[in-house]
C-alpha positions as a printed Julia matrix, in Angstrom:
164×3 Matrix{Float64}:
   3.89  -22.25    5.73
   7.07  -21.32    7.6
   7.36  -18.81   10.43
   8.74  -16.25    7.98
   5.7   -16.48    5.68
   2.84  -14.04    6.2
  -0.63  -13.69    4.71
  -2.51  -10.47    5.31
  -5.95   -9.27    4.29
  -7.41   -5.83    4.97
 -10.69   -4.28    3.88
 -10.99   -0.52    3.53
 -14.15    1.49    2.9
 -13.63    4.92    1.37
 -15.99    7.7     0.32
 -14.77    7.91   -3.25
 -15.82    6.24   -6.49
 -13.87    3.13   -7.53
 -12.16    4.94  -10.42
 -10.71    7.53   -8.02
  -9.59    4.89   -5.53
  -8.03    2.85   -8.33
  -6.19    5.89   -9.7
  -4.75    6.72   -6.27
  -3.62    3.14   -5.63
  -2.16    2.84   -9.13
   0.25    5.76   -8.56
   2.8     4.01   -6.35
   5.14    7.02   -6.23
   2.37    9.02   -4.51
   2.01    6.57   -1.61
   4.47    8.47    0.65
   2.23   11.56    0.3
  -0.69    9.83    2.0
   0.72    6.75    3.78
   3.16    7.69    6.56
   4.79    4.26    6.76
   5.75    4.31    3.09
   8.92    6.36    3.56
   9.89    6.45   -0.1
   8.8     5.18   -3.5
  11.31    5.65   -6.3
  10.05    4.95   -9.8
  12.46    2.98  -11.95
  10.08    2.62  -14.89
   6.32    2.25  -15.41
   6.23   -1.2   -13.81
   9.05   -1.09  -11.23
   9.22    0.96   -8.02
  11.69    0.74   -5.14
   9.8     0.97   -1.85
  11.07    1.7     1.66
   8.67    1.17    4.58
   8.93    1.68    8.31
   6.14    1.4    10.82
   6.03    1.53   14.63
   8.69   -1.14   15.18
  12.25    0.11   14.55
  13.12   -1.57   11.26
  12.87   -0.72    7.59
  11.8    -3.01    4.81
  13.17   -2.27    1.35
  11.91   -4.07   -1.71
  11.4    -3.79   -5.44
   7.74   -3.85   -6.41
   6.98   -5.06   -9.94
   3.52   -4.4   -11.35
   2.05   -7.66  -12.69
  -1.51   -6.61  -13.47
  -3.28   -3.27  -13.74
  -6.9    -3.69  -14.81
  -9.03   -0.6   -14.17
 -12.2    -2.25  -15.52
 -11.91   -5.15  -13.06
 -10.56   -2.85  -10.34
  -7.48   -5.04   -9.8
  -3.85   -4.14   -9.18
  -1.33   -6.93   -8.6
   2.38   -6.79   -7.93
   5.29   -9.0    -6.97
   8.01   -8.04   -4.5
  11.67   -8.93   -4.09
  14.1    -7.77   -1.43
  13.34   -7.72    2.31
   9.85   -8.89    1.29
   9.31  -11.54   -1.34
   5.86  -12.41   -2.59
   2.74  -10.83   -4.01
   0.16   -8.19   -3.2
  -3.23   -7.45   -4.7
  -5.67   -4.55   -4.45
  -9.29   -5.19   -5.49
 -11.5    -2.11   -5.73
 -15.28   -2.3    -6.13
 -18.29   -0.02   -5.71
 -19.8    -0.02   -2.24
 -22.78    2.24   -1.68
 -21.68    5.74   -2.74
 -18.01    4.87   -2.23
 -15.59    1.99   -2.66
 -14.65   -1.23   -0.93
 -10.93   -1.91   -1.24
  -9.48   -5.31   -0.38
  -5.73   -5.64    0.12
  -4.26   -9.15    0.1
  -0.6    -9.93    0.61
   1.35  -13.16    0.72
   5.0   -12.56    1.56
   8.11  -14.03    3.08
  10.56  -11.88    4.99
  14.15  -12.0     3.78
  15.64   -9.79    6.46
  17.94  -11.9     8.63
  17.42  -10.01   11.91
  13.62  -10.13   11.63
  13.64  -13.81   10.82
  15.73  -14.54   13.91
  13.31  -12.56   16.09
  10.4   -14.65   14.82
  11.92  -17.68   16.53
  11.97  -15.68   19.79
   8.21  -15.06   19.59
   8.08  -11.72   17.75
   5.59  -12.86   15.09
   2.52  -11.4    16.92
   4.31   -8.04   17.23
   5.06   -8.07   13.49
   1.39   -8.83   12.71
   0.22   -6.02   15.03
   2.72   -3.67   13.39
   1.3    -4.55    9.96
  -2.28   -3.99   11.2
  -1.32   -0.52   12.5
   0.35    0.31    9.19
  -2.77   -0.74    7.28
  -5.04    1.42    9.48
  -2.79    4.41    8.83
  -2.84    3.64    5.1
  -6.64    3.48    5.06
  -6.96    6.76    6.95
  -4.35    8.45    4.74
  -6.07    7.3     1.56
  -9.41    8.57    2.84
  -7.87   12.01    3.45
  -6.09   11.96    0.1
  -9.26   11.05   -1.78
 -11.28   13.65    0.14
  -9.28   16.42   -1.48
  -5.78   16.59   -0.05
  -4.41   14.87   -3.14
  -5.98   17.4    -5.46
  -4.85   20.34   -3.34
  -1.29   19.03   -3.16
  -1.18   18.79   -6.95
  -2.45   22.36   -7.34
  -5.71   21.15   -8.85
  -8.13   23.02   -6.64
 -10.28   25.7    -8.21
  -8.39   28.96   -8.56
  -4.96   27.33   -8.75
  -4.57   26.45  -12.36
  -7.31   23.92  -13.08
 -11.03   24.34  -12.78
 -13.0    21.73  -10.93
């Protein structure tokens, strides 16, 4: 594994059934609505989305995400990435008590020249901390989204077009 290779794993617990968590994570173009660090998600077609991210550190990562697997029965979403990030990511969603346990796994290599140069100056721990912060914000945003913000934003609350 080179200094520009990263492996991340995060576990999120949310108070929503697995089907709801899966549906939210499946809709990549909605990520900017609930995950602050996902600045944009532009759908190219059903399986390809251009993503732009920026967290606490002052750099953006732009990449094309290609859906590789979407299995609602197994609770698995997998994708590959090319661009500033190259590699794979995987969401695994399972029942946990009255909610869901979501595991995010990512294996990527950075292809952004400036970031790769900073790694050799000792910036790798800062990049890992930046990723951890981004994942906490994502977890908290998804919890809020699943608790009702997502439905309200779509106009799906009772009295606004669709009955609950």
